[in-house]
N, CA, C, O and the ligand as a Tripos MOL2 file, in Angstrom:
@<TRIPOS>MOLECULE
protein
  273   271    69     0     0
PROTEIN
NO_CHARGES

@<TRIPOS>ATOM
      1 N           0.8590   -1.2060    0.0000 N.3       1 MET1
      2 CA          0.0000    0.0000    0.0000 C.3       1 MET1
      3 C           0.8890    1.2470    0.0000 C.2       1 MET1
      4 O           1.7700    1.3870    0.8480 O.2       1 MET1
      5 N           0.6580    2.1340   -0.9370 N.am      2 PRO2
      6 CA          1.3910    3.4090   -0.8970 C.3       2 PRO2
      7 C           1.0480    4.1770    0.3700 C.2       2 PRO2
      8 O          -0.1110    4.2380    0.7800 O.2       2 PRO2
      9 N           2.0510    4.7510    0.9740 N.am      3 SER3
     10 CA          1.7810    5.5480    2.1490 C.3       3 SER3
     11 C           2.4030    6.9190    1.9740 C.2       3 SER3
     12 O           3.4240    7.0720    1.3040 O.2       3 SER3
     13 N           1.7940    7.8850    2.5680 N.am      4 LYS4
     14 CA          2.3180    9.2400    2.4730 C.3       4 LYS4
     15 C           2.8380    9.6900    3.8200 C.2       4 LYS4
     16 O           2.1980    9.4810    4.8510 O.2       4 LYS4
     17 N           3.9750   10.2930    3.8020 N.am      5 SER5
     18 CA          4.5080   10.8740    5.0200 C.3       5 SER5
     19 C           4.3710   12.3800    4.9400 C.2       5 SER5
     20 O           4.5770   12.9700    3.8800 O.2       5 SER5
     21 N           4.0310   12.9910    6.0300 N.am      6 SER6
     22 CA          3.8610   14.4440    6.0160 C.3       6 SER6
     23 C           5.1790   15.1620    6.2280 C.2       6 SER6
     24 O           5.2610   16.3760    6.0420 O.2       6 SER6
     25 N           6.2160   14.4240    6.6160 N.am      7 SER7
     26 CA          7.4360   15.1240    6.9880 C.3       7 SER7
     27 C           8.6580   14.7330    6.1640 C.2       7 SER7
     28 O           9.7120   15.3550    6.2980 O.2       7 SER7
     29 N           8.5360   13.7220    5.3230 N.am      8 LEU8
     30 CA          9.6930   13.2740    4.5580 C.3       8 LEU8
     31 C           9.3190   13.0530    3.0950 C.2       8 LEU8
     32 O           8.1790   12.7190    2.7710 O.2       8 LEU8
     33 N          10.2940   13.2450    2.2320 N.am      9 LYS9
     34 CA         10.1300   12.9080    0.8190 C.3       9 LYS9
     35 C          11.3450   12.1050    0.3900 C.2       9 LYS9
     36 O          12.4490   12.2930    0.9010 O.2       9 LYS9
     37 N          11.1190   11.2100   -0.5540 N.am     10 ALA10
     38 CA         12.1750   10.2960   -0.9620 C.3      10 ALA10
     39 C          12.8360   10.7800   -2.2460 C.2      10 ALA10
     40 O          12.1600   11.1990   -3.1860 O.2      10 ALA10
     41 N          14.1520   10.7190   -2.2750 N.am     11 CYS11
     42 CA         14.9090   11.0380   -3.4850 C.3      11 CYS11
     43 C          14.6200    9.9710   -4.5420 C.2      11 CYS11
     44 O          14.6530    8.7770   -4.2470 O.2      11 CYS11
     45 N          14.3370   10.4010   -5.7680 N.am     12 LYS12
     46 CA         14.0130    9.4390   -6.8190 C.3      12 LYS12
     47 C          15.2620    8.7380   -7.3510 C.2      12 LYS12
     48 O          15.1520    7.7280   -8.0460 O.2      12 LYS12
     49 N          16.4190    9.2490   -7.0400 N.am     13 VAL13
     50 CA         17.6630    8.6550   -7.5310 C.3      13 VAL13
     51 C          18.1750    7.6020   -6.5460 C.2      13 VAL13
     52 O          18.4550    6.4680   -6.9370 O.2      13 VAL13
     53 N          18.2980    7.9760   -5.2700 N.am     14 CYS14
     54 CA         18.9380    7.0690   -4.3100 C.3      14 CYS14
     55 C          17.9860    6.6150   -3.1980 C.2      14 CYS14
     56 O          18.3600    5.7800   -2.3740 O.2      14 CYS14
     57 N          16.7500    7.1580   -3.1620 N.am     15 LYS15
     58 CA         15.7250    6.7790   -2.1850 C.3      15 LYS15
     59 C          16.0230    7.2830   -0.7700 C.2      15 LYS15
     60 O          15.3450    6.8880    0.1780 O.2      15 LYS15
     61 N          16.9990    8.1230   -0.6220 N.am     16 PHE16
     62 CA         17.2750    8.7220    0.6700 C.3      16 PHE16
     63 C          16.0950    9.6000    1.0660 C.2      16 PHE16
     64 O          15.5660   10.3440    0.2410 O.2      16 PHE16
     65 N          15.6800    9.5140    2.3320 N.am     17 LEU17
     66 CA         14.5430   10.3080    2.7820 C.3      17 LEU17
     67 C          15.0130   11.6650    3.2950 C.2      17 LEU17
     68 O          15.8140   11.7630    4.2240 O.2      17 LEU17
     69 N          14.4920   12.6920    2.6660 N.am     18 ASN18
     70 CA         14.8770   14.0620    2.9790 C.3      18 ASN18
     71 C          13.7160   14.8130    3.6140 C.2      18 ASN18
     72 O          12.5580   14.4450    3.4140 O.2      18 ASN18
     73 N          14.0100   15.8600    4.3750 N.am     19 PRO19
     74 CA         12.9280   16.7250    4.8730 C.3      19 PRO19
     75 C          12.1840   17.3590    3.6910 C.2      19 PRO19
     76 O          12.7710   17.5830    2.6320 O.2      19 PRO19
     77 N          10.8980   17.6450    3.8770 N.am     20 LEU20
     78 CA         10.1070   18.2170    2.7790 C.3      20 LEU20
     79 C          10.7020   19.5310    2.2820 C.2      20 LEU20
     80 O          10.5560   19.8760    1.1100 O.2      20 LEU20
     81 N          11.3640   20.2570    3.1580 N.am     21 LYS21
     82 CA         11.9030   21.5640    2.7570 C.3      21 LYS21
     83 C          13.2190   21.4480    2.0070 C.2      21 LYS21
     84 O          13.7290   22.4520    1.5100 O.2      21 LYS21
     85 N          13.7820   20.2460    1.9120 N.am     22 ALA22
     86 CA         15.0620   20.0710    1.2310 C.3      22 ALA22
     87 C          14.9350   20.4400   -0.2450 C.2      22 ALA22
     88 O          13.9630   20.0750   -0.9060 O.2      22 ALA22
     89 N          15.9240   21.1640   -0.7470 N.am     23 VAL23
     90 CA         15.9320   21.5460   -2.1610 C.3      23 VAL23
     91 C          16.6420   20.4810   -2.9890 C.2      23 VAL23
     92 O          16.2120   20.1370   -4.0900 O.2      23 VAL23
     93 N          17.7390   19.9660   -2.4350 N.am     24 ALA24
     94 CA         18.4960   18.9070   -3.0940 C.3      24 ALA24
     95 C          18.6850   17.7580   -2.1050 C.2      24 ALA24
     96 O          18.7310   17.9660   -0.8920 O.2      24 ALA24
     97 N          18.7930   16.5540   -2.6400 N.am     25 CYS25
     98 CA         18.9720   15.3750   -1.7970 C.3      25 CYS25
     99 C          20.2450   15.5120   -0.9520 C.2      25 CYS25
    100 O          21.3100   15.8610   -1.4620 O.2      25 CYS25
    101 N          20.1130   15.2300    0.3420 N.am     26 GLU26
    102 CA         21.2660   15.3410    1.2380 C.3      26 GLU26
    103 C          22.2960   14.2490    0.9680 C.2      26 GLU26
    104 O          23.4470   14.3580    1.3890 O.2      26 GLU26
    105 N          21.8890   13.2150    0.2780 N.am     27 ASN27
    106 CA         22.7940   12.1040    0.0040 C.3      27 ASN27
    107 C          23.4910   12.2470   -1.3460 C.2      27 ASN27
    108 O          24.7150   12.1390   -1.4240 O.2      27 ASN27
    109 N          22.7210   12.4900   -2.4160 N.am     28 CYS28
    110 CA         23.3130   12.4690   -3.7590 C.3      28 CYS28
    111 C          23.2000   13.7970   -4.5000 C.2      28 CYS28
    112 O          23.7930   13.9590   -5.5660 O.2      28 CYS28
    113 N          22.4430   14.7520   -3.9470 N.am     29 GLY29
    114 CA         22.3630   16.0630   -4.5740 C.3      29 GLY29
    115 C          21.3030   16.1930   -5.6570 C.2      29 GLY29
    116 O          21.1290   17.2750   -6.2180 O.2      29 GLY29
    117 N          20.5880   15.1050   -5.9630 N.am     30 ALA30
    118 CA         19.5360   15.1670   -6.9800 C.3      30 ALA30
    119 C          18.3870   16.0500   -6.5030 C.2      30 ALA30
    120 O          18.2150   16.2620   -5.3030 O.2      30 ALA30
    121 N          17.6110   16.5570   -7.4430 N.am     31 GLN31
    122 CA         16.5080   17.4520   -7.0780 C.3      31 GLN31
    123 C          15.1660   16.8740   -7.4950 C.2      31 GLN31
    124 O          14.2010   17.6110   -7.7010 O.2      31 GLN31
    125 N          15.1060   15.5580   -7.6180 N.am     32 LYS32
    126 CA         13.8440   14.8960   -7.9550 C.3      32 LYS32
    127 C          13.3880   14.0980   -6.7550 C.2      32 LYS32
    128 O          14.1190   13.2450   -6.2520 O.2      32 LYS32
    129 N          12.1660   14.3770   -6.2880 N.am     33 PHE33
    130 CA         11.6600   13.7360   -5.0770 C.3      33 PHE33
    131 C          10.2750   13.1680   -5.3030 C.2      33 PHE33
    132 O           9.5430   13.6070   -6.1900 O.2      33 PHE33
    133 N           9.9230   12.1830   -4.4850 N.am     34 SER34
    134 CA          8.5610   11.6580   -4.4540 C.3      34 SER34
    135 C           8.0690   11.6760   -3.0130 C.2      34 SER34
    136 O           8.7730   11.2510   -2.0970 O.2      34 SER34
    137 N           6.8560   12.1720   -2.8270 N.am     35 GLU35
    138 CA          6.2750   12.1540   -1.4840 C.3      35 GLU35
    139 C           5.4320   10.9060   -1.2600 C.2      35 GLU35
    140 O           4.8990   10.6930   -0.1710 O.2      35 GLU35
    141 N           5.3160   10.0800   -2.3020 N.am     36 ALA36
    142 CA          4.5800    8.8210   -2.1680 C.3      36 ALA36
    143 C           5.5880    7.6800   -2.1400 C.2      36 ALA36
    144 O           6.1250    7.2840   -3.1740 O.2      36 ALA36
    145 N           5.8350    7.1630   -0.9550 N.am     37 TRP37
    146 CA          6.8280    6.0950   -0.7900 C.3      37 TRP37
    147 C           6.3790    5.1970    0.3470 C.2      37 TRP37
    148 O           5.4940    5.5480    1.1280 O.2      37 TRP37
    149 N           7.0030    4.0360    0.4250 N.am     38 SER38
    150 CA          6.6930    3.1300    1.5300 C.3      38 SER38
    151 C           7.9280    2.3280    1.8840 C.2      38 SER38
    152 O           8.8900    2.2770    1.1160 O.2      38 SER38
    153 N           7.8990    1.7070    3.0400 N.am     39 GLY39
    154 CA          8.9840    0.8470    3.4580 C.3      39 GLY39
    155 C          10.1810    1.6140    3.9670 C.2      39 GLY39
    156 O          11.1940    1.7100    3.2740 O.2      39 GLY39
    157 N          10.0860    2.1550    5.1480 N.am     40 LEU40
    158 CA         11.1860    2.9180    5.7340 C.3      40 LEU40
    159 C          12.3160    1.9940    6.1860 C.2      40 LEU40
    160 O          12.0990    1.0600    6.9570 O.2      40 LEU40
    161 N          13.5250    2.2690    5.6940 N.am     41 ILE41
    162 CA         14.7150    1.5370    6.1190 C.3      41 ILE41
    163 C          15.6550    2.5230    6.8030 C.2      41 ILE41
    164 O          15.9420    3.5900    6.2610 O.2      41 ILE41
    165 N          16.1260    2.1710    7.9750 N.am     42 ILE42
    166 CA         17.0980    3.0330    8.6570 C.3      42 ILE42
    167 C          18.4390    2.3150    8.6730 C.2      42 ILE42
    168 O          18.5700    1.2300    9.2390 O.2      42 ILE42
    169 N          19.4220    2.9280    8.0500 N.am     43 ILE43
    170 CA         20.7730    2.3660    7.9980 C.3      43 ILE43
    171 C          21.6520    3.1220    9.0010 C.2      43 ILE43
    172 O          21.8700    4.3260    8.8670 O.2      43 ILE43
    173 N          22.1430    2.4080    9.9900 N.am     44 TYR44
    174 CA         23.0050    3.0330   10.9950 C.3      44 TYR44
    175 C          24.4820    2.8590   10.6480 C.2      44 TYR44
    176 O          25.2980    3.7480   10.8900 O.2      44 TYR44
    177 N          24.8050    1.7140   10.0840 N.am     45 ASP45
    178 CA         26.2070    1.3770    9.8470 C.3      45 ASP45
    179 C          26.3480    0.7390    8.4660 C.2      45 ASP45
    180 O          26.4080   -0.4850    8.3450 O.2      45 ASP45
    181 N          26.4010    1.5730    7.4260 N.am     46 PRO46
    182 CA         26.3920    1.0370    6.0560 C.3      46 PRO46
    183 C          27.5480    0.0870    5.7650 C.2      46 PRO46
    184 O          27.4140   -0.8150    4.9380 O.2      46 PRO46
    185 N          28.6790    0.2810    6.4350 N.am     47 ASP47
    186 CA         29.8440   -0.5790    6.1670 C.3      47 ASP47
    187 C          29.6130   -2.0140    6.6070 C.2      47 ASP47
    188 O          30.1880   -2.9420    6.0390 O.2      47 ASP47
    189 N          28.7700   -2.2000    7.6200 N.am     48 ASN48
    190 CA         28.5470   -3.5410    8.1640 C.3      48 ASN48
    191 C          27.1080   -3.9990    8.0100 C.2      48 ASN48
    192 O          26.6570   -4.8800    8.7410 O.2      48 ASN48
    193 N          26.3890   -3.4170    7.0770 N.am     49 SER49
    194 CA         24.9850   -3.7570    6.8920 C.3      49 SER49
    195 C          24.7820   -4.5110    5.5820 C.2      49 SER49
    196 O          25.1150   -4.0120    4.5070 O.2      49 SER49
    197 N          24.2320   -5.7170    5.6840 N.am     50 GLN50
    198 CA         23.9300   -6.4870    4.4830 C.3      50 GLN50
    199 C          22.8800   -5.7780    3.6360 C.2      50 GLN50
    200 O          22.9560   -5.7750    2.4070 O.2      50 GLN50
    201 N          21.8930   -5.1730    4.3110 N.am     51 ILE51
    202 CA         20.8470   -4.4450    3.5780 C.3      51 ILE51
    203 C          21.4450   -3.2830    2.8110 C.2      51 ILE51
    204 O          21.0920   -3.0420    1.6570 O.2      51 ILE51
    205 N          22.3600   -2.5570    3.4620 N.am     52 ALA52
    206 CA         22.9860   -1.4230    2.7990 C.3      52 ALA52
    207 C          23.7420   -1.8690    1.5580 C.2      52 ALA52
    208 O          23.6890   -1.2110    0.5190 O.2      52 ALA52
    209 N          24.4480   -2.9950    1.6700 N.am     53 ARG53
    210 CA         25.1880   -3.5040    0.5160 C.3      53 ARG53
    211 C          24.2320   -3.9090   -0.5940 C.2      53 ARG53
    212 O          24.4680   -3.6120   -1.7650 O.2      53 ARG53
    213 N          23.1600   -4.5830   -0.2270 N.am     54 THR54
    214 CA         22.1930   -5.0350   -1.2170 C.3      54 THR54
    215 C          21.5710   -3.8560   -1.9580 C.2      54 THR54
    216 O          21.3550   -3.9110   -3.1680 O.2      54 THR54
    217 N          21.2870   -2.7910   -1.2110 N.am     55 LEU55
    218 CA         20.6320   -1.6260   -1.8040 C.3      55 LEU55
    219 C          21.6330   -0.5930   -2.3010 C.2      55 LEU55
    220 O          21.2470    0.4670   -2.7950 O.2      55 LEU55
    221 N          22.9230   -0.9030   -2.1690 N.am     56 ASN56
    222 CA         23.9620    0.0010   -2.6360 C.3      56 ASN56
    223 C          23.9290    1.3390   -1.8970 C.2      56 ASN56
    224 O          24.0560    2.4030   -2.5030 O.2      56 ASN56
    225 N          23.7590    1.2630   -0.5980 N.am     57 ILE57
    226 CA         23.6880    2.4520    0.2500 C.3      57 ILE57
    227 C          25.0330    2.6430    0.9500 C.2      57 ILE57
    228 O          25.5600    1.7160    1.5650 O.2      57 ILE57
    229 N          25.5770    3.8450    0.8510 N.am     58 ALA58
    230 CA         26.8890    4.1050    1.4420 C.3      58 ALA58
    231 C          26.8230    5.1080    2.5880 C.2      58 ALA58
    232 O          27.8020    5.2820    3.3140 O.2      58 ALA58
    233 N          25.6980    5.7590    2.7570 N.am     59 LYS59
    234 CA         25.5870    6.8040    3.7770 C.3      59 LYS59
    235 C          24.5120    6.4200    4.7810 C.2      59 LYS59
    236 O          23.4420    5.9480    4.3970 O.2      59 LYS59
    237 N          24.7910    6.6190    6.0710 N.am     60 ARG60
    238 CA         23.7890    6.2900    7.0770 C.3      60 ARG60
    239 C          22.6220    7.2770    6.9860 C.2      60 ARG60
    240 O          22.7970    8.4500    6.6570 O.2      60 ARG60
    241 N          21.4390    6.7680    7.2860 N.am     61 GLY61
    242 CA         20.2530    7.6250    7.2170 C.3      61 GLY61
    243 C          19.0160    6.7870    6.9690 C.2      61 GLY61
    244 O          19.0400    5.5620    7.0870 O.2      61 GLY61
    245 N          17.9390    7.4640    6.6250 N.am     62 LYS62
    246 CA         16.6650    6.7940    6.3560 C.3      62 LYS62
    247 C          16.4320    6.7060    4.8600 C.2      62 LYS62
    248 O          16.6510    7.6630    4.1180 O.2      62 LYS62
    249 N          15.9850    5.5380    4.4380 N.am     63 TYR63
    250 CA         15.7110    5.3170    3.0240 C.3      63 TYR63
    251 C          14.3310    4.7140    2.8370 C.2      63 TYR63
    252 O          13.8170    4.0140    3.7090 O.2      63 TYR63
    253 N          13.7370    4.9980    1.6810 N.am     64 ALA64
    254 CA         12.4620    4.3870    1.3210 C.3      64 ALA64
    255 C          12.7520    3.0930    0.5580 C.2      64 ALA64
    256 O          13.7290    3.0060   -0.1860 O.2      64 ALA64
    257 N          11.8970    2.0990    0.7510 N.am     65 LEU65
    258 CA         12.0720    0.8460    0.0330 C.3      65 LEU65
    259 C          11.4590    0.9510   -1.3680 C.2      65 LEU65
    260 O          12.0310    0.4610   -2.3420 O.2      65 LEU65
    261 N          10.3010    1.5890   -1.4580 N.am     66 GLU66
    262 CA          9.6150    1.7120   -2.7450 C.3      66 GLU66
    263 C           9.1020    3.1200   -2.9650 C.2      66 GLU66
    264 O           8.6460    3.7780   -2.0300 O.2      66 GLU66
    265 N           9.1780    3.5790   -4.2080 N.am     67 LEU67
    266 CA          8.5950    4.8660   -4.5830 C.3      67 LEU67
    267 C           7.4280    4.6200   -5.5240 C.2      67 LEU67
    268 O           7.3850    3.6130   -6.2320 O.2      67 LEU67
    269 N           6.4910    5.5420   -5.5240 N.am     68 TYR68
    270 CA          5.3290    5.4290   -6.4120 C.3      68 TYR68
    271 C           5.2220    6.6270   -7.3450 C.2      68 TYR68
    272 O           4.3010    6.6940   -8.1590 O.2      68 TYR68
    273 ZN         19.4400   11.1070   -3.5560 Zn       69 ZN69
@<TRIPOS>BOND
     1     1     2 1
     2     2     3 1
     3     3     4 2
     4     3     5 am
     5     5     6 1
     6     6     7 1
     7     7     8 2
     8     7     9 am
     9     9    10 1
    10    10    11 1
    11    11    12 2
    12    11    13 am
    13    13    14 1
    14    14    15 1
    15    15    16 2
    16    15    17 am
    17    17    18 1
    18    18    19 1
    19    19    20 2
    20    19    21 am
    21    21    22 1
    22    22    23 1
    23    23    24 2
    24    23    25 am
    25    25    26 1
    26    26    27 1
    27    27    28 2
    28    27    29 am
    29    29    30 1
    30    30    31 1
    31    31    32 2
    32    31    33 am
    33    33    34 1
    34    34    35 1
    35    35    36 2
    36    35    37 am
    37    37    38 1
    38    38    39 1
    39    39    40 2
    40    39    41 am
    41    41    42 1
    42    42    43 1
    43    43    44 2
    44    43    45 am
    45    45    46 1
    46    46    47 1
    47    47    48 2
    48    47    49 am
    49    49    50 1
    50    50    51 1
    51    51    52 2
    52    51    53 am
    53    53    54 1
    54    54    55 1
    55    55    56 2
    56    55    57 am
    57    57    58 1
    58    58    59 1
    59    59    60 2
    60    59    61 am
    61    61    62 1
    62    62    63 1
    63    63    64 2
    64    63    65 am
    65    65    66 1
    66    66    67 1
    67    67    68 2
    68    67    69 am
    69    69    70 1
    70    70    71 1
    71    71    72 2
    72    71    73 am
    73    73    74 1
    74    74    75 1
    75    75    76 2
    76    75    77 am
    77    77    78 1
    78    78    79 1
    79    79    80 2
    80    79    81 am
    81    81    82 1
    82    82    83 1
    83    83    84 2
    84    83    85 am
    85    85    86 1
    86    86    87 1
    87    87    88 2
    88    87    89 am
    89    89    90 1
    90    90    91 1
    91    91    92 2
    92    91    93 am
    93    93    94 1
    94    94    95 1
    95    95    96 2
    96    95    97 am
    97    97    98 1
    98    98    99 1
    99    99   100 2
   100    99   101 am
   101   101   102 1
   102   102   103 1
   103   103   104 2
   104   103   105 am
   105   105   106 1
   106   106   107 1
   107   107   108 2
   108   107   109 am
   109   109   110 1
   110   110   111 1
   111   111   112 2
   112   111   113 am
   113   113   114 1
   114   114   115 1
   115   115   116 2
   116   115   117 am
   117   117   118 1
   118   118   119 1
   119   119   120 2
   120   119   121 am
   121   121   122 1
   122   122   123 1
   123   123   124 2
   124   123   125 am
   125   125   126 1
   126   126   127 1
   127   127   128 2
   128   127   129 am
   129   129   130 1
   130   130   131 1
   131   131   132 2
   132   131   133 am
   133   133   134 1
   134   134   135 1
   135   135   136 2
   136   135   137 am
   137   137   138 1
   138   138   139 1
   139   139   140 2
   140   139   141 am
   141   141   142 1
   142   142   143 1
   143   143   144 2
   144   143   145 am
   145   145   146 1
   146   146   147 1
   147   147   148 2
   148   147   149 am
   149   149   150 1
   150   150   151 1
   151   151   152 2
   152   151   153 am
   153   153   154 1
   154   154   155 1
   155   155   156 2
   156   155   157 am
   157   157   158 1
   158   158   159 1
   159   159   160 2
   160   159   161 am
   161   161   162 1
   162   162   163 1
   163   163   164 2
   164   163   165 am
   165   165   166 1
   166   166   167 1
   167   167   168 2
   168   167   169 am
   169   169   170 1
   170   170   171 1
   171   171   172 2
   172   171   173 am
   173   173   174 1
   174   174   175 1
   175   175   176 2
   176   175   177 am
   177   177   178 1
   178   178   179 1
   179   179   180 2
   180   179   181 am
   181   181   182 1
   182   182   183 1
   183   183   184 2
   184   183   185 am
   185   185   186 1
   186   186   187 1
   187   187   188 2
   188   187   189 am
   189   189   190 1
   190   190   191 1
   191   191   192 2
   192   191   193 am
   193   193   194 1
   194   194   195 1
   195   195   196 2
   196   195   197 am
   197   197   198 1
   198   198   199 1
   199   199   200 2
   200   199   201 am
   201   201   202 1
   202   202   203 1
   203   203   204 2
   204   203   205 am
   205   205   206 1
   206   206   207 1
   207   207   208 2
   208   207   209 am
   209   209   210 1
   210   210   211 1
   211   211   212 2
   212   211   213 am
   213   213   214 1
   214   214   215 1
   215   215   216 2
   216   215   217 am
   217   217   218 1
   218   218   219 1
   219   219   220 2
   220   219   221 am
   221   221   222 1
   222   222   223 1
   223   223   224 2
   224   223   225 am
   225   225   226 1
   226   226   227 1
   227   227   228 2
   228   227   229 am
   229   229   230 1
   230   230   231 1
   231   231   232 2
   232   231   233 am
   233   233   234 1
   234   234   235 1
   235   235   236 2
   236   235   237 am
   237   237   238 1
   238   238   239 1
   239   239   240 2
   240   239   241 am
   241   241   242 1
   242   242   243 1
   243   243   244 2
   244   243   245 am
   245   245   246 1
   246   246   247 1
   247   247   248 2
   248   247   249 am
   249   249   250 1
   250   250   251 1
   251   251   252 2
   252   251   253 am
   253   253   254 1
   254   254   255 1
   255   255   256 2
   256   255   257 am
   257   257   258 1
   258   258   259 1
   259   259   260 2
   260   259   261 am
   261   261   262 1
   262   262   263 1
   263   263   264 2
   264   263   265 am
   265   265   266 1
   266   266   267 1
   267   267   268 2
   268   267   269 am
   269   269   270 1
   270   270   271 1
   271   271   272 2
@<TRIPOS>SUBSTRUCTURE
     1 MET1         2 RESIDUE 1 A MET
     2 PRO2         6 RESIDUE 1 A PRO
     3 SER3        10 RESIDUE 1 A SER
     4 LYS4        14 RESIDUE 1 A LYS
     5 SER5        18 RESIDUE 1 A SER
     6 SER6        22 RESIDUE 1 A SER
     7 SER7        26 RESIDUE 1 A SER
     8 LEU8        30 RESIDUE 1 A LEU
     9 LYS9        34 RESIDUE 1 A LYS
    10 ALA10       38 RESIDUE 1 A ALA
    11 CYS11       42 RESIDUE 1 A CYS
    12 LYS12       46 RESIDUE 1 A LYS
    13 VAL13       50 RESIDUE 1 A VAL
    14 CYS14       54 RESIDUE 1 A CYS
    15 LYS15       58 RESIDUE 1 A LYS
    16 PHE16       62 RESIDUE 1 A PHE
    17 LEU17       66 RESIDUE 1 A LEU
    18 ASN18       70 RESIDUE 1 A ASN
    19 PRO19       74 RESIDUE 1 A PRO
    20 LEU20       78 RESIDUE 1 A LEU
    21 LYS21       82 RESIDUE 1 A LYS
    22 ALA22       86 RESIDUE 1 A ALA
    23 VAL23       90 RESIDUE 1 A VAL
    24 ALA24       94 RESIDUE 1 A ALA
    25 CYS25       98 RESIDUE 1 A CYS
    26 GLU26      102 RESIDUE 1 A GLU
    27 ASN27      106 RESIDUE 1 A ASN
    28 CYS28      110 RESIDUE 1 A CYS
    29 GLY29      114 RESIDUE 1 A GLY
    30 ALA30      118 RESIDUE 1 A ALA
    31 GLN31      122 RESIDUE 1 A GLN
    32 LYS32      126 RESIDUE 1 A LYS
    33 PHE33      130 RESIDUE 1 A PHE
    34 SER34      134 RESIDUE 1 A SER
    35 GLU35      138 RESIDUE 1 A GLU
    36 ALA36      142 RESIDUE 1 A ALA
    37 TRP37      146 RESIDUE 1 A TRP
    38 SER38      150 RESIDUE 1 A SER
    39 GLY39      154 RESIDUE 1 A GLY
    40 LEU40      158 RESIDUE 1 A LEU
    41 ILE41      162 RESIDUE 1 A ILE
    42 ILE42      166 RESIDUE 1 A ILE
    43 ILE43      170 RESIDUE 1 A ILE
    44 TYR44      174 RESIDUE 1 A TYR
    45 ASP45      178 RESIDUE 1 A ASP
    46 PRO46      182 RESIDUE 1 A PRO
    47 ASP47      186 RESIDUE 1 A ASP
    48 ASN48      190 RESIDUE 1 A ASN
    49 SER49      194 RESIDUE 1 A SER
    50 GLN50      198 RESIDUE 1 A GLN
    51 ILE51      202 RESIDUE 1 A ILE
    52 ALA52      206 RESIDUE 1 A ALA
    53 ARG53      210 RESIDUE 1 A ARG
    54 THR54      214 RESIDUE 1 A THR
    55 LEU55      218 RESIDUE 1 A LEU
    56 ASN56      222 RESIDUE 1 A ASN
    57 ILE57      226 RESIDUE 1 A ILE
    58 ALA58      230 RESIDUE 1 A ALA
    59 LYS59      234 RESIDUE 1 A LYS
    60 ARG60      238 RESIDUE 1 A ARG
    61 GLY61      242 RESIDUE 1 A GLY
    62 LYS62      246 RESIDUE 1 A LYS
    63 TYR63      250 RESIDUE 1 A TYR
    64 ALA64      254 RESIDUE 1 A ALA
    65 LEU65      258 RESIDUE 1 A LEU
    66 GLU66      262 RESIDUE 1 A GLU
    67 LEU67      266 RESIDUE 1 A LEU
    68 TYR68      270 RESIDUE 1 A TYR
    69 ZN69       273 GROUP 0 **** ****
């Protein structure tokens, strides 16, 4: 089910979750966002995280699993 968050938007390039007021993605600098996303993933330690490796995530933070 698509879910909407009132406080975060997902980068369409890397899926990093940014504040709604962000102009550019804090992770990759892209300026394309989606406010319709689901599946929040929090990466604390990308160097030792299997999920981070699978999703090609190098920076700690919150990521969306799916964008709509
Ligand atoms: Zn990004």
